[in-house]
N, C-alpha and C positions, 0 to 999 in steps of 0.2 A: 504494500500500500504506500501511497506517495503523500508528501506534504507539499501543498501548493501555496506559494507566497504571491500575493497580488499587490502591486505597487502602482500608485498614480502620482508620479512626479514628487516635487518637494523633497523632503528628507526621507520619504518612505523607502527608497532603495537602500540608503545607508542603514536605516533601522532594521530592515528585513535581512540585509547581508550580515549584520552583527548577530541577529537572531539565528540565522541559518548556520553560522559557524558554531554557535553554542549548541544547536540542536544535534550536531554530530555526536555530542557526548551522551545524549539521552536516547536518540533514535538512530543509532549508527547504521542500521540496515535499511532505512527507508529513504528512497530517492527524494530529492527536492527539485521542484520546478518553480521558476519565477515567471509570472505572467505580468507583462507590462501593459497597463491600460491607459497610460498617459496620452497616447495618440487620440483618445476620445475627448481629451480636455481642450475645448475650443478656446479657452481664455489664454492658455500658455503654449499649447502644442508641444512638440519635441518628444523625447523619450525619457524614461527613468533610468538613471545611472544605477547599476547594480553590479558589484564585484564579488558577490558571494558564490557559494558552490551551487551546482545544478545547472540544468538547461534553462535558457531564457527564451520565452515566447513573447512576441510583440503582437498585441491585439490591434486591430485596425478597423475603422468604420467601414471601409470599402468591402471588407471580407463578409460583412453581413448585410450588404446592400444599402447602407446608409449614405444618403447624399446630403451635402451641406448647402443649405439655402440661406441661412442666417447665422448670426453669432450666438444664438440661443439654442441649446440642445432641446429644450421643451418645444420650441417652435419647429425645429427640424424633425423631432419625433412625430408631431402632428402631421406635418407635410409629407412625411415618409410612410404614414399609415397608422400611427399611434400604437395601440395595443398589438396590432398585427406585427409590426416591425419589432416591437419589444419581445414578442414570443420568438421571433427569428433570432433576436439578440441572445435570448436564453439558450436556444439551440446551439448557437455559435460558441457561447461561453462554456457549454457542456463539453464541446470538443476541445477547448483550451484546457479545461480542468483534467479531462481524461477519466476513464472508467475506474481507474485504480486509486482515485483520490480518497484519502482518509480524512483530511482536514484542510480547510482553506483559511489562511491567515491573511488579514488585511489591516491596513492602517486607516483606511477611509471606506465609507459606505454610503456616499451621498451623491453619486452621479449614476446615470442609467446603466452604464456598463458594469459598474460595481454591484448594483442591486441585481442585475441580470446574472452576474457571476455567483452571487450568494443564492439566488433562486435555483440556478443550475446545480450548485453544490447540494442543496437540500433534496432536489429531485433525484440525485444520484446517491443519496444516503451519506454524504460527507458532512462532517461537523464544520461550523464556521466560528472563527475567533477574531475579535477585533483587538488589535494591539495599539494602544494610544501612542501616536508618533512622537508627540512632544508637548510643550506647554501651549497655553493660549488656545485651548479647545473650547468651543461653545457647546455646552450641553443644553439643547434648546436654542432657539435663534431669536435675537432681538429684532425689533421693528426696522425695516429698511428705511433709508432716508432719501435716496434718489428717486426721482419720478418713475424711471424705468423699473427699478426693483420693486417699488410699491405696486406698480401695475402688474408685475409678474406674481407678486404675493397674492393680490386680489384674484387673479385669474386661476391660480393653482387649484383651489377647491372646486371651481367650475369644471376644470379639465379632468380632475381625478375622481371627484365624488359624484358630481351630477351627470356629466356627459360620459365619464369613464373612458375618455380617449387616451389618457395617460396613466401609468401606474403611479401610486402615491410615493412620495419621497420621505423616508424616515428621518427623524432627527439623528444627529451623530451618535453612533453606538446603539441605536434603538431598532436595529433591523432584525431582531430575533436571533441573535448570536447564542451559541452554546456557552460561550465564555467571553467576557470583556475584561481585558487586562488594563487597569488604570495606572496612571503614573504615580498617584499618591492617594493617601487616605481621604484627602479633601475631594479629589475627583471621584473616588468611589462613592462617597456620600452624596455627591451631586447626581450621579447616575441613579442611585437608589431613590433619591427624592424625585427624580424624573419618572420613576416607575419600574426600573429594572429590579428583578428579584435579588435580594442580598447574596444568595448563593451563586449567582451568575457573575458577579463583579469581584475581581480579586486585584491585588496590588502587586505590580512587578517592577515599576520604575521605567526609565527611558533608556533603552539599550544604546542608542547613539551617543548618549552622554557619558558612557563608561570611560572613554579616554580622558575626560576632563578631570577625573579623580587624581591623575598623576601630574597635573599641570599647576598645582597650587602654590609653587614657589614663586616669589616675586621675579619679575623680569629685571634685566640689568638696568642700572641707574646711569651708567656712563653715556656720554654723547647726547645727541638731540632727543627730545621727547618723540617717541615713535607712536604715531596716532594712526589708527585704522578706522576708516569710515565705511560703514556697512550700507551699501546701496539697497534701497527697496523699490521695486518697480510698481508701486501702488497706483501711480497715475496711469501707467500703461495698461494695468489690469482693471481699471475702473473702480478701485477701492477708495481712492482719494481724488478730489477735484484737482485737475491738472494745474490750473492757475495757482491754487494754493500750494501745491507741491513745489512748483517752480519758485514761488515766493520764499518758501522755507529754505530752498537751496541757496538762494541769493543771500539770505540772512546768515546762513552757515558759512558761506564763502567770505563774507565780510568779517565774521568773527575769527575764522581761520587766518585770514590775512593779518589781522591785528595781532593775533597770538604769535604768528611767525615773525612779525617785526619786533616782538618783545623778548622772544627766547628762541633758541635753536629748535626747529620742529621738522620732522620728517613725516609726511602724510602719504598713506597708501589708500587708494580708493578701491574697495573690493566689490566687484559686481555680484549681483544675486544669481544663484544657479538658474533661476527661471527668468532671468532678464533676457529679453529678445532684442532690445534696442539700446540706445545710449541713454540710459535713464539718469545719468549724472552729468549730462551735457551742460546744463545751466550752471551747475556748480563749477565744473571744470573751466568753463569760459570766464568765470568771474574771479578765479584764483590768480594771484600775482606771484606765485612761486611754483617751482617744478614739483611734480608728484610722481609716485610710483603706481603702476596699475597692477591689480590682481584680478584676474578674470574669474576667480571663484572655482577653479577646477579642483583644487585640493580642499579637503575638509577644514573647517575653521580651527580645529585643535592642532592642525599641522602648522598653522600660521601664528597662533597666539604666543608661542615662546619668543617670537621676535617683535612683540607688541607691548608697549607700555600702557596704552589707554585706547579704549574703543568708544567711538562716537557714532550715534545713529538716531533713529526716531523711535520705533517700537519693535524692532526685529528681535526674534527669539535668539539670534546670535549675540545680542547684548547680554542676555541672561546666561548664555554659555560662557561668555567672557568673564562675567561676574563670578560664576562657579569656578573658573580657573584663576580667581584672585586677581583679575585685571580690573582697574577702575573703569567705569562706563559713564557716559554723559548722554542724556536724552535731550534732543532738540525737537520739541513737540510739534506735531501737525495741528493746526487749528481744529478744534472739536467739530465745528460746523462743516468741515471739509470732507468728513467721512461719509461714504455711501451707505454704510450699515452700522448700526449701533454696536454690534458685536465686534466690529473692527476697532471702533473707538474705545471699547472696553479694554482691549489689549494695552493701548497706550495709557489709559487711566490707571490700570493696575501697575504698570511699570513706573509711572511717575509717583506712585504711592508707596514704594518700598525703601525710600531713603537714599536714592542715588541723586546726583546733581541733575537738575532740570534747568536748561538754559534756552529761553525763548527769544532772546535778543542777541545781536552781534556782540554787544558789550559783555553780556553775561557769558557767552561762549568763550570769548577771549579771556575773561577773568578766570574761569574754571581751568582752562588749558594752561595759563601762565602759572597758576597756583597748584596744579595737579601733583598729588603726593599720596598715592595708594588708595585702596578701597576705604571709603569713610566708615566710621564707627556707627553711623546712623542707619546703615542697611538693616532692614528687618528680615533676618534669615528665616524666621518662622513663616512669613508670607512666601518667601522664595521656596521653602520646603513644600508648602501647600501646592505649588505649581509644578515642581519638578520631582518631588519625592526624594528618595534616598539616592545620592550620587556617590557610589562607593566602588565603581568599577565592576560590579557584579549583576547589573540589571539584566543583561542579555542572558546570563545563566539562569536567573530567577524566572524570566519569561519563558525560556525554553523548557524549564521544568514544569511550568504551569500548562504549557501546550502539550507536553508529553503526558501529563495527567489526563487530558481530554482524550488523547489517543488510546491510552491504557484503559480508561473507563469504557470507551466504545468497544474495545476489543473484548472486554469482560462481558458486556451486554450481548455482543454478537455470539460469543461462545455459549452464553446462558440460554440463548433463544434456539439453539440447535437441538 
């Protein structure tokens, strides 16, 4: 029997690769296959990077006859036949999973190909497990703020419940999994409050954060202040109003210019893994000193040893840097610029944990000029609620919890004979 790992972009590939390496200890005789569903993601496209063991299968809309007419998958699904094309998608997903699948593990369950994969797994008798990919996960969804998203939210019940032309979309983690592996006790409590049975939700941690446990020594103090800016393509992806995003970049550039004039400073601009354009063009054009470019190919933990301070907006990478004992600075996006309340909540949380928040050029320059380690004001209890235990062993814990699901199913199968 096989273990199927399903990834849809972001950090899911790294998370599942870490898990797959740990699974070899618990399920050494079971083959692993990685199914990449990122080509179905209309917002970002591309493929999911995965360097773990096992064969890699790339799912693609063309393979199940899906044509792209608009930038919305819901609209495309309707135009392609609604429930009829969804049934075809489930059949296609069943072929990707294979008849020998014992369990399907995913980090996401909220786009049509993901729910089709889960439906196919159940049809074939395989268990499904959701492994929380990282921090800043919305359990339930806040009200959308942009006009387009509000219109889609209003249309969803009409399409799914009344007309039944589309399958309903579950909230994150609520797709009927056999097991949900939460990052922390706090997330477990949120899922239980949302309606999951307590015995379904367990705590494992965040596998991709395991390397951070060994990076907690201070970076070197000699030479210029080495600053890493984490680019977020939130304007290109429709998460933040573009004009507001560009305005924040201009303020950041002004602050960086002032800091560089006051002390030696070496800036690296790190692109986001899902960045498809030049998302830092406005910042780059306004800087008056040379910078280093990092295209984001290597994981953040490989870069952090050469960094003294990380600056950004509300990237989860800032939290990773903090866990590696690097000071971080938040340059906030105006709250009114967010398209969804859940996205704004990420920044609201980050600005409430005791790190420096600098909204003006003067404040940015002051923080950088005076930078000296992680401040004592950081609320590590809040950080723990978001990331769980970061001790280098989360992948092993999660692998053990998935092996339990496989073992329990094997016992049930034997007992039914």
